[in-house]
N, C-alpha and C positions, 0 to 999 in steps of 0.2 A: 502343659505347654513346653516344658523342658524335662527331658529324661536322660539321665547319665548312668551308664552301667559299666563297671570295671574299667573306668577311664584311666589310661596310663600315658605318661609323656616323658620323654627324655630329650633334653636339648642337645643338639649336635655338638660333638666335641667334649661332652661331659660324661662322667661315669655315673653320677648321681641321678636317681629317678626323681623328676620334679613332681609327678603325680603317681600315687601308688594304688592303682585299681580302685578309684573312688566311686561311690554310688550315691545318688540322690535324685529327687524329682521335685519339680516346682509346679504347683497347680495354677490354673488360670485365675487371675485376680489376686494372687498371693504376693506378698512382699517377703522375699527370702534373703536372709543375710548369710554371707560367707565370712566368718570371722577368724582372724589369725594375724600373726606378726608378719613383717616384711619377709619375703622369701619362702612363705609357707605353701604357696601354690594357688593363692586366691586369683591373682591376675592371670596366671597361666590358664586356669580353667575358663575364665571369661573369654580370653583371646581365642581359645579353641572354639567356643560356642559362637563367636561372631566372625570366625574364619580368618583371624590374623595369624593363627598357627595351624599348620596341617601336620600330617604324619603321626597322628595319635593312634594308640591301640585301644580297643574296647569300643563302646558306643556312646555317641552324644547326639541326641535328637532334639529338634525344635519342631513343635507341632506335628510330631509323628514322623518327621523326615530326618534322616541322617544328615548332619551338618555338611559333610563333604559332598552330599548330593544336591544341596541347594545351589541355585544360581543367583542372579542379581536380585530376584524377588525377595530374597532373605532380607535385604536392606530396606525394603518397603515395610517389612513386618517388625523390624527391630530398630531401636534407637540406642546410641552409645554415648555415654558421658565419661570421657577419660579423666584420670586423676589429675594430669597436667593439661590444662586447656591448650589446645593447639590451633589457635586462630591465626589468621593472617594479620599480623600486627600493624602493617602499613595501611590496611583497609579500615574503614569505619565499621561499627557494629552492624549498621544497616547493609553495607556492602558485603560483609561476611555472610549475613543471613540470605541475602538475595543470591549470592554465589551458590551456597549450598542448596537453596530452594530449587535450583535448576536440575539437581540430581534426582528429584522425586516426581512421581506422577501427580502428587497432590501435596499441598502445603498450606499451613496457616499463614495469615498475614504477618510479615516480619515486624511491622510496627505494633501489631496487637501482641506479639510475643514479647517485644521489648517492654511494652507497657505492663505486661504480666509480672515482670521482675523489676519494675521501677527504673528502667533504663531508657525510656522514651525520650527524655531530655538530652541524653547522651548518644542518641542514635547516630549522629554525624561526627562523633569524636573518634579518632583513630584508636583502635583497640590497644595499641602499644602504650597509650596514655591511661589505660584503665588500671584500677587497683586489682589485686587478686580476687577480692570478693566480687567485683563487677565482672571479671573474666569468668568466674565460676558460674555466675548467674547466666551469662551469655552462653556458656558451655551447656547449661541445662536446657535452655529453650531451643538451642540448635538440635539437641537430641530428641526433642518432642515435636519439632516443627512439622513433621509429616504424619503426626498422630499415630505412632507405632503401637502395636499391641503389646510388645515386650520392651522393657527398658533395662539396659545394663549400665549400672552406675559404679564406677571404680573410685572408692574413697571420696564420696561426693562432698563431705564437709571438712576434709583434711586441711589444716592450716587456716581455717576461717575463724574470724572473730565471732563472738556469740550472736551478734545481730545478723550477719550474713549466714551463719550456720542455721539460725532459726528460719530465715527466708527459704533456704534450700530444703530444709526438712518439711516445711509447710507445702512447698511445691510437690515434693514426693508424696505426701499424704493426699494432696488433691488428685494426683494421678491414680492413686489407689482407689479413691472414691469413684473414679471413672472406669474402674474395672481393669486397669492395666496390670500386667504381670511384671514384677520388678525384682531384679536380681542385683543386690548390693554387696560389694566387697568392702570391708572396712576393718580397722583395728580400733574404732571408736565404739566401745561396748555400750556406752550410754545411748548413743544414737540407735544402735541396733535394738536395744531394749525398747526404745520408744517406737520405732518404725516397723519392726519385722514381725510377721506372723510366726515364722519359724526361723531358727538359726542353725548353722552347722559350724562346729569348731574344727579348724584345719591347722595342722602343724606338721612340718616336714613332709608335706605332700599326702598326708593321710587324714581322713575325717575321723575325729576322735569322739564326737557326740553330735546328735542332731535331734532337736525337739523345739517346742515352744519356749521362749525365754523364761516365762513364769515357771514352767515345769522344771527347767534346768536349775533355776534358783531355789525352788522348794526342795529339790532332791539334795542340795548341798547346804541347806540352811539349818541352823539350830532352832528348835521350836521353843524359843525363849522370848520374853518380853522384857524390855529394859525401862525402868521407871525412875524418874528424877522428881523429887518433891520441892516445892518452894521453901526457901530458908533451910534447906537440908543439903549438905555437901555430899551425902552418901548416894551411891547408885545401887538400886535394887533390881535384882533379876528374878523372874519367875517363869516356870514352865507354862507354855500356852495350853497344855492339856488340862482340861477342867479348871481353867483359870477362875471362872466364876464361883467355884466351890472352894477356892483356896482362902482359908480363914485369915492367914497372915496378910495376904494381898488386900482382902476386904477391909481388915482393920487399919491397914496402912493408909489407904485412900480415904477412909472415913475420918481419920484424925488430922489429915493434912491435905492441902490443895496440890494437885498434880501440876508440875511445870512442863514436863515432856514425858511421852510414852511412845515407844515404837518397838516393833518386832525386830529380832536379830536376823533379818533376811539377808542372805548373801547377795552380792552383786554378780553380774555376769563376769566381771574381771576375776572375782574370787573363784568362781566355778571354772573358768578357763584354766587358771593356774592349778586348781585341784586336779582337773582331768588330764591336762597336757604336761604339767610340770614346767610350763614356760610362761614368760611374761609377754606382754604385747609390745614392748619397746623394741 
């Protein structure tokens, strides 16, 4: 659905290249994560793909067609959820959705959309009186109101409390079940690990790694297991290789009850720092 080759972009008036000939593709029905700190090139890439930025070098195709060759039909195919909700604050949620509904040839019922995210009772409240979590939920349903094939979501859970973050993530997973192609930019590695089929690490405008989250974590993890026993303040570590044949491990767990046991698997944050030398702050 999305194919990017040697994509390069330089903002006018700057000498620094924002995107350094990056390459990736996103399959139909895939949730793809673009992970990196602020200023890494995540949002620039998305803005090129949904035509907020032009004048790029290289190729950026959606459904086999170069982005700069698409007309208005592109916006029937894609839905966009911006990092900062850009609603009309003096209008109600219902008025906002009815206004944007007029832009599309087809649309879901605004009240059904609000009910989907628990905002039906606040349908006639001005959006300026909404909390950030409510605005983000409204932002999401506005992006899917015309049932697009592709969703671009920029930092969809940024700044949300755990409850609203869970709501938004569940909505994303529901879209995935429906076969939508979803391109997420985020610096929230835990969210990417949970939601994405594949992720790309981007830093300073270059893609440093691209793979399934589990593969990336395994490549950078120690093959060790950490064991803590009840009534024992010591922490024991064993190699995962042939653990069942390890006599010391077997003797240890036979003589005492295990309190905790877990593998020393790296997190995506750990791997990102290993590969890029940068943090996500």
